[in-house]
C-alpha positions in Angstrom: 114.0 103.9 111.3 116.6 106.2 113.1 117.1 109.2 111.0 120.4 110.5 112.6 122.9 111.0 110.4 126.3 110.2 111.0 129.1 112.2 109.0 133.2 110.3 108.6 134.5 111.8 111.9 132.2 110.2 113.7 132.3 106.5 112.1 136.3 106.9 112.2 135.5 107.8 116.2 133.4 104.2 116.5 135.1 101.6 114.2 139.1 100.0 114.5 139.8 101.3 111.1 140.8 104.9 110.9 142.2 107.3 107.9 142.0 105.6 104.4 140.8 102.6 105.4 137.6 104.2 107.3 136.1 103.4 103.6 133.0 104.8 105.1 131.3 108.3 104.5 128.0 108.5 105.8 125.4 107.2 108.2 122.1 107.5 106.0 119.8 105.7 108.2 119.8 102.9 110.4 117.0 100.8 113.2 117.6 98.2 115.5 117.5 95.2 112.3 119.5 97.6 109.6 122.0 100.3 108.1 122.5 101.7 105.4 126.1 103.8 104.6 127.3 105.8 101.9 130.8 105.7 100.6 133.1 107.7 98.6 136.0 106.2 99.0 136.1 103.5 96.1 137.0 106.3 93.9 140.2 107.5 95.4 143.4 106.7 94.2 144.7 105.5 97.5 141.9 103.5 98.9 144.7 100.4 100.5 142.3 98.0 98.9 143.3 98.6 95.8 146.0 96.2 93.7 147.7 96.4 90.4 146.0 99.5 90.1 142.1 98.5 90.7 139.6 98.5 92.7 138.2 94.5 92.8 134.5 94.0 93.4 135.9 91.8 96.1 136.5 94.6 98.1 132.7 95.2 98.9 132.9 92.5 101.2 135.3 95.5 103.5 132.8 98.2 102.7 129.9 95.6 103.8 131.6 94.5 107.2 132.5 98.1 108.1 128.6 99.1 108.4 128.2 96.2 110.5 130.7 96.9 113.0 129.1 100.5 113.1 125.8 98.6 113.4 127.4 97.9 116.6 128.5 100.9 117.6 124.9 102.2 116.9 123.0 99.3 118.9 125.5 99.4 121.8 126.8 103.3 121.8 128.2 102.6 125.4 130.7 101.3 123.3 131.2 97.6 123.6 134.2 95.7 121.5 133.9 94.6 118.1 133.4 91.4 116.0 135.4 89.7 113.0 134.3 89.0 110.3 134.4 85.0 110.5 132.7 83.7 107.0 131.4 85.9 103.6 128.8 83.3 101.5 126.7 83.4 98.7 128.1 86.3 97.0 126.9 87.4 93.7 128.8 90.3 92.3 127.5 92.0 89.0 130.8 94.3 88.7 134.6 93.3 88.3 134.9 96.1 89.9 134.5 99.6 91.8 136.5 102.0 91.3 135.5 102.6 87.9 131.3 103.3 89.4 131.0 107.9 88.9 128.9 107.2 92.1 129.1 107.2 95.7 128.1 103.6 97.0 125.0 102.6 99.1 125.8 99.9 101.4 123.1 98.4 103.3 123.3 95.5 105.6 120.0 94.2 107.4 121.3 91.7 110.9 120.0 88.3 110.2 120.8 86.7 113.4 122.6 87.6 116.4 123.8 85.8 119.9 125.6 86.5 122.1 128.4 85.1 120.4 128.2 86.4 116.1 125.8 87.7 114.0 124.6 87.1 110.5 123.8 89.9 107.8 122.7 89.9 104.7 124.1 92.7 102.6 123.8 94.5 99.7 125.9 97.3 97.3 124.5 99.4 94.9 125.0 102.3 93.0 122.6 104.6 92.1 119.2 101.8 91.5 121.7 98.8 90.4 122.7 96.1 92.5 126.2 95.9 92.3 127.1 93.0 94.9 125.2 90.9 97.5 125.9 88.2 99.9 125.7 87.3 103.8 128.5 87.6 106.4 128.6 86.0 109.4 129.8 87.7 112.8 132.1 86.4 115.0 132.7 88.5 118.4 134.6 88.3 122.0 133.4 86.5 124.4 134.0 88.9 126.4 132.0 90.8 125.3 127.5 91.0 126.6 125.5 91.1 124.0 122.3 93.7 124.5 119.0 92.4 122.3 121.9 90.6 120.6 123.0 92.6 118.9 126.6 92.9 117.9 129.3 95.1 118.7 
């Protein structure tokens, strides 16, 4: 695994999400198939995903999608376009909400398959050693983007 750490400013410069919608704070580790990120934004009262004064567990999918976008940016540093989240499947949650968790979130994504048209990832969110949410996500890639070794952009 690569051990290059990337902070929030680097992350914001490599994904389309800006301001408070950039949810991740740091890339902890990554390699050609996986990425692990850290997030504290789930505790922010002004988190843009909050509804009815809470951050539901379904928002974990957006945290995972941003980790997948970062993975693509790390694999293709020349800057190809970004994919769109096409579907989330087999999502399981052991919590109802994320905003009441005191520890940071560890967001991990593993690329299971990819080609020039899309990618399939599995993802997990943990708080400390506790598994909170896991599932799979499909990404649809811009057909005009080229792919390097099946990497997502």
